[in-house]
C-alpha positions as CSV (number, residue, x, y, z in Angstrom):
1,X,131.5,157.9,74.2
2,X,128.8,160.3,75.2
3,X,126.4,159.7,78.2
4,X,123.4,158.7,76.0
5,X,125.4,156.0,74.1
6,X,126.8,154.7,77.4
7,X,123.3,154.3,78.8
8,X,122.1,152.7,75.6
9,X,124.8,150.0,75.6
10,X,124.3,149.4,79.3
11,X,120.6,148.7,78.7
12,X,121.5,146.3,75.8
13,X,124.0,144.5,78.1
14,X,121.5,144.0,80.9
15,X,118.8,142.8,78.4
16,X,121.2,140.2,77.0
17,X,122.0,138.9,80.5
18,X,118.3,138.5,81.2
19,X,117.6,136.7,78.0
20,X,120.6,134.4,78.6
21,X,119.4,133.6,82.1
22,X,115.8,132.9,80.9
23,X,117.2,130.7,78.1
24,X,119.2,128.6,80.7
25,X,116.1,128.1,82.9
26,X,114.1,127.2,79.8
27,X,116.8,124.7,78.7
28,X,116.7,122.9,82.0
29,X,112.9,122.6,82.0
30,X,112.7,121.5,78.3
31,X,115.4,118.9,78.9
32,X,113.5,117.5,81.7
33,X,110.0,117.4,80.3
34,X,108.2,114.4,78.8
35,X,106.2,116.3,76.3
36,X,102.5,115.6,76.5
37,X,100.4,115.3,73.3
38,X,97.2,117.0,72.6
39,X,94.3,114.5,72.0
40,X,95.0,112.5,68.9
41,X,98.7,113.6,68.7
42,X,101.9,111.8,69.6
43,X,104.4,113.2,72.2
44,X,107.4,115.2,71.0
45,X,110.8,113.6,71.6
46,X,112.5,114.6,74.8
47,X,115.4,117.2,74.5
48,X,118.8,116.0,75.7
49,X,121.0,119.1,76.2
50,X,121.4,120.1,79.8
51,X,123.8,122.3,81.9
52,X,127.0,120.4,82.8
53,X,126.2,120.5,86.6
54,X,122.7,119.2,86.3
55,X,121.1,115.8,85.6
56,X,117.5,115.9,84.4
57,X,115.3,112.9,85.4
58,X,112.3,112.6,83.2
59,X,109.4,110.4,84.5
60,X,106.4,109.4,82.5
61,X,103.9,108.5,85.3
62,X,100.3,107.2,85.3
63,X,98.0,110.2,85.8
64,X,96.3,108.6,88.8
65,X,99.3,109.4,91.0
66,X,100.3,112.7,89.5
67,X,99.4,114.8,92.6
68,X,101.4,112.6,94.9
69,X,104.4,112.6,92.5
70,X,104.3,116.4,92.3
71,X,104.4,116.7,96.1
72,X,107.4,114.3,96.4
73,X,109.3,116.1,93.6
74,X,108.9,119.4,95.4
75,X,110.3,117.8,98.6
76,X,113.1,116.1,96.6
77,X,114.2,119.4,95.1
78,X,114.1,121.2,98.5
79,X,116.3,118.5,99.9
80,X,118.9,119.3,97.2
81,X,119.6,115.7,96.1
82,X,122.6,115.1,93.9
83,X,124.4,112.2,92.1
84,X,127.6,110.8,93.4
85,X,129.6,113.2,91.3
86,X,127.8,116.1,92.8
87,X,125.4,117.0,90.0
88,X,122.1,118.4,91.0
89,X,119.1,116.2,90.1
90,X,116.1,118.0,88.4
91,X,113.0,115.8,88.3
92,X,110.3,116.4,85.7
93,X,107.1,114.3,86.0
94,X,104.5,114.2,83.2
95,X,101.1,112.4,83.6
96,X,100.4,109.8,80.9
97,X,97.9,107.0,80.2
98,X,99.5,103.6,80.7
99,X,98.6,102.2,77.3
100,X,99.2,105.4,75.3
101,X,102.6,106.0,76.8
102,X,103.6,102.4,76.1
103,X,102.8,102.8,72.5
104,X,104.7,106.2,72.4
105,X,107.8,104.5,73.9
106,X,107.6,101.8,71.3
107,X,107.3,104.2,68.4
108,X,110.0,106.5,69.7
109,X,107.9,109.6,70.4
110,X,108.3,109.3,74.1
111,X,111.8,108.8,75.7
112,X,111.6,109.1,79.5
113,X,114.3,107.9,81.9
114,X,111.6,106.4,84.1
115,X,108.3,104.9,83.1
116,X,105.7,104.2,85.8
117,X,102.4,102.8,84.4
118,X,99.5,101.7,86.6
119,X,100.0,98.0,86.6
120,X,102.7,95.3,85.9
121,X,100.8,94.0,82.9
122,X,101.9,97.1,80.9
123,X,105.5,96.4,81.7
124,X,105.2,92.9,80.4
125,X,103.7,94.1,77.2
126,X,106.4,96.7,76.7
127,X,109.2,94.3,77.4
128,X,107.8,91.7,75.0
129,X,107.1,94.2,72.2
130,X,110.5,95.8,72.6
131,X,112.3,92.5,72.4
132,X,110.3,91.5,69.3
133,X,111.2,94.8,67.6
134,X,114.8,95.2,68.7
135,X,116.0,92.0,70.2
136,X,117.1,93.9,73.3
137,X,115.8,94.9,76.7
138,X,114.9,98.4,78.0
139,X,115.9,97.8,81.7
140,X,118.5,95.8,83.5
141,X,116.5,95.1,86.7
142,X,112.9,94.4,87.6
143,X,110.5,97.4,88.1
144,X,109.6,98.2,91.7
145,X,106.1,99.0,92.9
146,X,105.6,102.4,94.6
147,X,102.0,102.8,95.7
148,X,98.6,101.0,95.8
149,X,95.4,101.9,93.9
150,X,93.0,99.1,94.6
151,X,90.1,98.3,92.2
152,X,86.6,97.4,93.4
153,X,83.2,99.0,93.1
154,X,81.6,102.2,94.3
155,X,78.0,101.9,95.6
156,X,75.6,104.3,97.2
157,X,76.1,104.1,101.0
158,X,72.6,103.1,102.0
159,X,72.7,100.2,99.5
160,X,76.1,99.1,100.6
161,X,75.0,99.2,104.2
162,X,72.0,97.1,103.3
163,X,74.5,94.5,102.1
164,X,76.4,94.7,105.4
165,X,79.2,97.2,104.6
166,X,81.6,97.8,106.1
167,X,81.7,94.8,108.5
168,X,80.3,92.0,106.3
169,X,82.4,90.8,103.3
170,X,80.8,91.6,100.0
171,X,82.0,89.8,97.0
172,X,81.2,89.1,93.3
173,X,79.0,86.2,94.4
174,X,76.9,88.7,96.4
175,X,76.5,90.9,93.3
176,X,75.6,88.0,91.0
177,X,72.9,86.7,93.4
178,X,71.5,90.2,93.8
179,X,71.5,90.7,90.0
180,X,69.8,87.3,89.4
181,X,67.0,87.9,91.9
182,X,63.8,89.0,90.1
183,X,62.8,90.8,93.3
184,X,66.0,92.8,93.3
185,X,66.7,94.7,96.5
186,X,63.5,93.3,98.2
187,X,65.7,90.6,99.7
188,X,67.5,93.3,101.7
189,X,64.3,95.1,102.8
190,X,64.2,97.7,100.0
191,X,61.7,96.7,97.3
192,X,61.5,100.4,96.4
193,X,65.0,100.3,94.9
194,X,63.9,97.7,92.3
195,X,66.3,95.5,90.2
196,X,70.0,95.9,90.7
197,X,71.8,98.2,88.1
198,X,75.5,98.1,87.5
199,X,78.1,99.9,85.3
200,X,81.7,99.3,84.3
201,X,84.3,100.2,81.8
202,X,84.2,98.3,78.5
203,X,87.0,95.6,78.7
204,X,87.6,95.7,74.9
205,X,88.6,99.4,75.2
206,X,89.6,100.1,78.8
207,X,92.2,98.4,81.1
208,X,90.0,99.1,84.1
209,X,87.2,97.2,82.3
210,X,89.4,94.2,81.6
211,X,90.6,94.1,85.2
212,X,87.0,94.4,86.4
213,X,85.9,91.4,84.3
214,X,89.0,89.5,85.3
215,X,88.3,90.1,89.0
216,X,84.7,88.9,88.4
217,X,85.9,85.7,86.8
218,X,88.4,85.0,89.6
219,X,85.6,85.5,92.1
220,X,83.3,83.0,90.3
221,X,85.9,80.3,89.8
222,X,87.4,80.7,93.3
223,X,91.0,81.5,92.2
224,X,93.4,84.3,92.9
225,X,96.1,83.3,90.3
226,X,96.8,81.1,87.3
227,X,93.6,82.0,85.5
228,X,93.3,80.0,82.3
229,X,91.2,80.4,79.1
230,X,89.5,77.1,80.1
231,X,88.5,78.7,83.4
232,X,86.9,81.6,81.6
233,X,84.9,79.4,79.2
234,X,83.5,77.3,82.0
235,X,79.6,77.1,81.9
236,X,79.3,78.6,85.5
237,X,81.3,81.7,84.4
238,X,79.2,82.1,81.3
239,X,76.0,82.0,83.3
240,X,77.4,84.5,85.9
241,X,78.6,86.9,83.2
242,X,75.3,86.7,81.4
243,X,73.4,87.4,84.6
244,X,75.6,90.4,85.4
245,X,75.3,91.7,81.8
246,X,71.6,91.7,81.9
247,X,71.8,94.1,84.9
248,X,74.6,96.3,83.5
249,X,73.0,99.5,82.3
250,X,76.1,101.6,81.6
251,X,79.5,100.9,79.9
252,X,82.2,103.5,79.3
253,X,85.8,104.3,78.3
254,X,86.9,105.5,81.8
255,X,85.7,104.9,85.3
256,X,85.5,108.6,86.2
257,X,82.8,109.1,83.6
258,X,80.7,106.4,85.3
259,X,81.1,108.1,88.6
260,X,80.1,111.4,87.0
261,X,77.0,109.7,85.7
262,X,76.1,108.5,89.2
263,X,76.5,112.0,90.6
264,X,74.5,113.6,87.9
265,X,71.6,111.2,87.6
266,X,71.4,109.8,91.2
267,X,70.6,106.4,92.8
268,X,67.7,105.6,90.5
269,X,70.1,105.6,87.5
270,X,72.9,103.2,88.6
271,X,73.4,101.5,91.9
272,X,77.1,100.6,91.6
273,X,80.0,101.0,89.2
274,X,83.4,99.2,89.1
275,X,86.1,101.8,89.8
276,X,89.2,102.7,91.9
277,X,89.2,103.5,95.6
278,X,90.9,106.9,94.9
279,X,88.3,108.0,92.4
280,X,85.4,107.0,94.7
281,X,86.8,109.1,97.5
282,X,87.5,112.0,95.2
283,X,83.9,111.9,93.9
284,X,82.6,112.1,97.5
285,X,84.9,115.1,98.3
286,X,84.5,117.1,95.1
287,X,80.8,116.4,94.4
288,X,79.3,116.2,97.9
289,X,76.7,118.9,97.1
290,X,75.5,116.9,94.0
291,X,75.3,113.4,95.6
292,X,71.9,112.2,96.9
293,X,73.9,109.9,99.2
294,X,77.7,109.5,99.7
295,X,79.4,106.7,97.9
296,X,81.4,103.9,99.5
297,X,84.2,101.8,98.0
298,X,83.8,98.0,98.3
299,X,86.7,95.6,98.1
300,X,85.5,92.4,96.4
301,X,85.9,89.8,99.2
302,X,87.3,87.2,96.9
303,X,90.2,89.4,95.9
304,X,91.1,92.5,94.0
305,X,93.8,94.1,91.8
306,X,96.0,96.1,94.1
307,X,97.4,98.2,91.3
308,X,101.0,98.9,92.5
309,X,102.3,101.3,89.8
310,X,105.7,99.8,88.9
311,X,108.7,102.2,88.7
312,X,110.8,101.2,85.7
313,X,114.3,102.7,85.1
314,X,114.9,102.4,81.4
315,X,118.7,102.2,81.8
316,X,119.2,100.0,78.7
317,X,117.6,102.5,76.4
318,X,120.0,104.4,74.1
319,X,118.6,107.7,75.2
320,X,119.3,107.2,78.9
321,X,122.8,108.0,80.3
322,X,124.3,106.2,83.3
323,X,123.9,109.4,85.4
324,X,120.3,109.6,84.6
325,X,119.8,106.0,85.6
326,X,121.6,106.8,88.8
327,X,119.3,109.7,89.4
328,X,116.3,107.5,88.8
329,X,117.5,105.1,91.5
330,X,118.1,107.9,94.0
331,X,114.6,109.3,93.4
332,X,113.1,105.8,93.8
333,X,114.7,105.4,97.2
334,X,113.3,108.8,98.2
335,X,109.8,107.9,96.8
336,X,109.8,104.8,99.0
337,X,110.9,106.5,102.2
338,X,108.2,106.5,105.0
339,X,107.7,110.3,104.9
340,X,107.0,110.4,101.2
341,X,104.9,107.2,101.3
342,X,102.7,108.8,103.9
343,X,102.1,111.8,101.6
344,X,100.3,109.4,99.2
345,X,97.4,109.2,101.7
346,X,96.7,112.9,101.1
347,X,96.1,112.2,97.5
348,X,93.8,109.2,98.2
349,X,96.4,106.6,97.4
350,X,97.6,103.8,99.7
351,X,101.2,103.6,100.8
352,X,103.1,100.5,99.7
353,X,104.3,100.1,103.3
354,X,101.2,98.8,105.1
355,X,102.6,99.6,108.5
356,X,102.1,103.3,107.9
357,X,98.8,104.1,109.6
358,X,96.0,105.3,107.3
359,X,94.2,108.6,108.0
360,X,91.7,110.8,106.3
361,X,90.8,111.0,103.5
362,X,91.2,107.2,103.6
363,X,88.5,106.8,106.2
364,X,85.0,105.3,106.8
365,X,83.6,108.9,106.8
366,X,84.9,109.4,103.3
367,X,83.7,106.1,102.0
368,X,86.5,103.5,102.4
369,X,87.5,100.9,105.0
370,X,91.1,101.7,106.2
371,X,91.2,98.3,107.9
372,X,91.4,96.5,104.6
373,X,94.9,95.5,103.4
374,X,96.4,93.0,100.9
375,X,96.5,90.6,103.9
376,X,92.7,90.7,104.4
377,X,91.6,91.0,100.7
378,X,93.9,88.9,98.5
379,X,95.8,90.4,95.6
380,X,94.8,88.9,92.3
381,X,97.4,88.0,89.7
382,X,97.2,89.8,86.4
383,X,96.0,87.6,83.5
384,X,98.1,86.4,80.7
385,X,97.4,87.1,77.1
386,X,95.3,84.0,76.5
387,X,93.1,84.5,79.6
388,X,92.6,88.2,78.7
389,X,91.5,87.3,75.2
390,X,89.1,84.7,76.5
391,X,87.6,87.2,79.0
392,X,87.0,89.8,76.2
393,X,85.5,87.1,74.0
394,X,83.1,85.9,76.8
395,X,82.2,89.4,77.6
396,X,81.1,90.1,74.0
397,X,79.3,86.8,73.9
398,X,77.3,87.4,77.0
399,X,76.8,91.2,77.2
400,X,73.4,92.8,76.4
401,X,73.3,93.5,72.7
402,X,72.7,97.0,71.5
403,X,70.2,98.6,69.2
404,X,71.8,101.7,67.7
405,X,70.2,104.4,65.6
406,X,72.8,106.5,63.6
407,X,71.6,110.0,62.7
408,X,73.8,111.9,60.2
409,X,73.6,115.6,59.2
410,X,74.1,115.9,55.4
411,X,73.1,119.5,55.1
412,X,75.1,121.9,52.9
413,X,77.4,123.0,55.7
414,X,78.8,119.5,55.9
415,X,80.4,119.8,52.4
416,X,84.0,119.0,51.8
417,X,86.3,117.4,54.4
418,X,83.5,117.2,57.0
419,X,81.2,114.9,55.0
420,X,84.2,112.7,53.9
421,X,85.6,112.3,57.4
422,X,82.2,111.9,59.0
423,X,81.1,109.1,56.6
424,X,84.4,107.2,56.8
425,X,84.3,107.3,60.6
426,X,80.6,106.3,60.6
427,X,81.4,103.2,58.5
428,X,84.3,102.3,60.9
429,X,81.9,102.6,63.8
430,X,79.3,100.5,62.1
431,X,81.9,97.7,61.6
432,X,82.9,97.8,65.3
433,X,79.4,96.9,66.3
434,X,78.7,93.3,67.3
435,X,77.1,91.2,64.4
436,X,74.1,90.6,66.7
437,X,73.6,94.3,67.5
438,X,70.9,96.0,65.6
439,X,71.4,99.3,63.6
440,X,69.2,101.8,61.9
441,X,70.5,104.8,59.9
442,X,68.7,108.2,59.4
443,X,70.2,111.0,57.4
444,X,68.9,114.5,57.3
445,X,69.2,117.9,55.6
446,X,65.8,119.7,55.2
447,X,64.4,116.3,54.6
448,X,64.5,113.1,56.8
449,X,65.6,110.0,55.0
450,X,65.7,106.5,56.6
451,X,68.4,104.5,55.0
452,X,67.7,101.4,57.1
453,X,65.2,100.4,59.7
454,X,66.6,98.5,62.7
455,X,68.3,95.3,61.4
456,X,70.9,92.8,62.5
457,X,74.3,94.4,61.9
458,X,75.8,91.3,60.4
459,X,73.1,91.3,57.8
460,X,73.3,94.9,56.7
461,X,76.8,96.2,57.4
462,X,78.2,95.8,53.9
463,X,75.4,97.4,51.9
464,X,74.9,100.2,54.5
465,X,78.6,101.0,54.5
466,X,78.6,101.4,50.7
467,X,75.5,103.6,50.9
468,X,77.0,105.8,53.7
469,X,80.2,106.3,51.8
470,X,78.3,107.8,48.8
471,X,76.3,110.4,50.8
472,X,76.3,114.0,49.4
473,X,75.9,117.2,51.6
474,X,73.4,119.8,50.5
475,X,70.3,121.6,51.8
476,X,69.2,123.0,55.1
477,X,69.2,121.4,58.6
478,X,66.1,119.7,60.1
479,X,67.9,118.8,63.4
480,X,64.9,118.8,65.7
481,X,62.9,116.7,63.3
482,X,65.7,114.2,63.0
483,X,65.9,113.9,66.8
484,X,62.2,113.3,67.1
485,X,62.2,110.7,64.4
486,X,65.2,108.8,65.9
487,X,63.6,108.9,69.4
488,X,60.3,107.6,68.0
489,X,62.0,104.8,66.1
490,X,64.2,103.6,69.0
491,X,61.4,103.8,71.6
492,X,59.2,101.7,69.4
493,X,62.0,99.1,69.1
494,X,62.4,99.1,72.9
495,X,58.7,98.6,73.5
496,X,58.7,95.7,71.1
497,X,61.7,94.1,72.8
498,X,60.1,94.5,76.2
499,X,57.0,92.8,75.0
500,X,59.1,89.9,73.7
501,X,61.0,89.8,77.1
502,X,64.3,90.8,75.4
503,X,66.7,93.2,77.1
504,X,69.0,95.4,75.1
505,X,70.9,98.6,75.4
506,X,69.6,101.5,73.3
507,X,71.6,104.4,71.9
508,X,71.2,107.1,69.3
509,X,74.4,108.5,67.7
510,X,73.6,112.0,66.4
511,X,76.2,113.9,64.4
512,X,75.6,117.5,63.4
513,X,77.7,120.5,62.6
514,X,75.1,123.3,62.9
515,X,71.8,124.6,64.2
516,X,68.2,123.7,63.2
517,X,67.2,125.9,60.2
518,X,63.8,124.4,59.5
519,X,61.9,125.3,62.7
520,X,59.4,122.5,62.8
521,X,59.2,121.0,65.3
522,X,60.5,123.8,67.5
523,X,63.2,123.3,70.1
524,X,60.7,123.4,73.0
525,X,58.4,121.0,71.2
526,X,61.2,118.5,70.7
527,X,62.1,118.5,74.4
528,X,58.5,118.4,75.5
529,X,57.1,115.7,73.2
530,X,60.0,113.7,71.8
531,X,62.5,113.2,74.7
532,X,62.1,112.0,78.3
533,X,62.0,114.5,81.1
534,X,64.9,112.8,82.9
535,X,67.4,110.0,82.3
536,X,66.5,106.4,82.9
537,X,69.3,103.8,83.0
538,X,67.5,101.2,80.8
539,X,65.8,103.7,78.4
540,X,67.5,105.0,75.2
541,X,70.5,107.4,75.4
542,X,71.6,110.0,72.9
543,X,75.3,110.4,72.1
544,X,75.4,113.7,70.2
545,X,78.6,114.6,68.3
546,X,79.1,118.4,67.9
547,X,81.0,118.3,64.6
548,X,83.0,121.6,64.3
549,X,82.8,125.0,65.9
550,X,79.4,125.9,64.5
551,X,77.5,123.1,66.1
552,X,74.8,124.0,68.7
553,X,76.5,122.5,71.7
554,X,74.0,123.9,74.2
555,X,71.1,122.0,72.6
556,X,73.2,118.9,71.9
557,X,74.4,118.8,75.6
558,X,70.9,119.1,76.8
559,X,69.7,116.2,74.6
560,X,72.5,114.1,76.0
561,X,71.8,115.1,79.6
562,X,68.0,114.3,79.6
563,X,68.6,110.9,78.1
564,X,71.6,109.9,80.2
565,X,74.0,110.0,77.3
566,X,77.2,111.9,76.6
567,X,77.9,114.8,74.2
568,X,81.2,114.8,72.3
569,X,83.0,117.5,70.5
570,X,84.8,116.5,67.3
571,X,86.4,117.7,64.1
572,X,87.6,115.8,61.0
573,X,90.9,115.0,62.8
574,X,89.3,113.6,66.0
575,X,86.0,112.0,64.8
576,X,87.4,108.5,64.5
577,X,88.6,108.6,68.2
578,X,85.2,110.0,69.3
579,X,83.4,107.2,67.6
580,X,85.6,104.7,69.4
581,X,84.6,106.3,72.7
582,X,81.0,105.9,71.8
583,X,81.7,102.2,70.9
584,X,82.8,101.7,74.5
585,X,79.3,102.9,75.7
586,X,77.4,100.3,73.7
């Protein structure tokens, strides 16, 4: 063999070794991953093949504690932990939403060894549904809590201090009395702050919203457990819920969006929102330069949900081996060790072991009271299915009803799949509105056409749905004119309601896939004469949907910002989900 051929085969040999080594590393990582879906997709099944001397422990963990889990995993790997047989344990943690991951486990697209949602109620739902479907159980022993994420409300520090924070207990009764007082903050020496304004996640769509309303009901009835549907339907609860609703200016799908709105629009927009302690502190740390004042986290004095993130080893699942279950137990012991529990504080979580002293960022300076523990603020029991259904029912009964203007682009660029998916999703959205909400529909190409003036949803939903389903796309795009007409229509409705002493929420849902091609009014004229100069909590909000890549997202985002709304990006595959997010805002 000549020298050239020898060098050639040597290179080939080295290359094959490198590829083999890379493949082995990739195999270990893929075997340990809980694949995360893109929005609107389901997770891919977990791979099972692993090297013979390795046990891969896959953990699907609520995203709230992801940073802490990653730190613990790094320490665990550095410690070289092994099973009794000497196999190395490789841990792969993937962040998931509690409800979404539960559904993925049930339908077989997610198969972790360990599942750790945010609250025990998710475990109860999974166990019940799994037994109904299979007649079996997923785990042989009860899940164990690993860390605390308490739920309460974030408030601007001067306002919280006016109520007595941090030394005076502040509960839901305090909030209801403040909301019910026509003089608002004047009782606390600040008439300039006006009426109290509140925000929380929508309980029909968000777990945090349901827990917020449950905490509220507990506070009104004076219980910390055994909440019944009869408790929820009590006249005193209905009155309190109605009072709070009349002063709730903002709903949403997730609590971090509410905190974002506080940061962007300031104290005049919302005074307090229901959220988690960790998110409140994170907002203070990450948005300090934006905040007019720092926020503080208030534990409702009557009790709160100390979300304890149960750690569930799915050892009865057919995809989990005994060695993987053993690895899950070893990692749990490590997770509960004092050293690793202390690390939770660095990521704004509370150790399960309350004897571990708290430090920054869990401090008064950063907006929370480290003196509070489950011993000083009671832990509330999670509601059963009957109580939860009653709470959602009472919320829908007592909440401020909405007036919604739907504005649809039917220009020529919307032809084909766009117009079909947009009209179908719009009809679904229309049917999710409460029967006592009001709705108007405007469609536009180069012309502006009002399909319906504001009318009670229950009276017009069927004929409007049929009309929307038959829309045809053609012509140019009078986007700016449509915005002005919708703003004029909803502002006139708002003024009429105020004159009649009726309080509602007002929103404009604007779906467009392109830019204005008509030119009258101009962009500048639209912002100067049709829209407010800044967001007001109780005024109308625009929720623009940028439908496809050609939409003018810069203009649509600005329309959302000046009205205190939210811009969404959508395509035919995601439009239904986007409309659901908007439903949570109404």
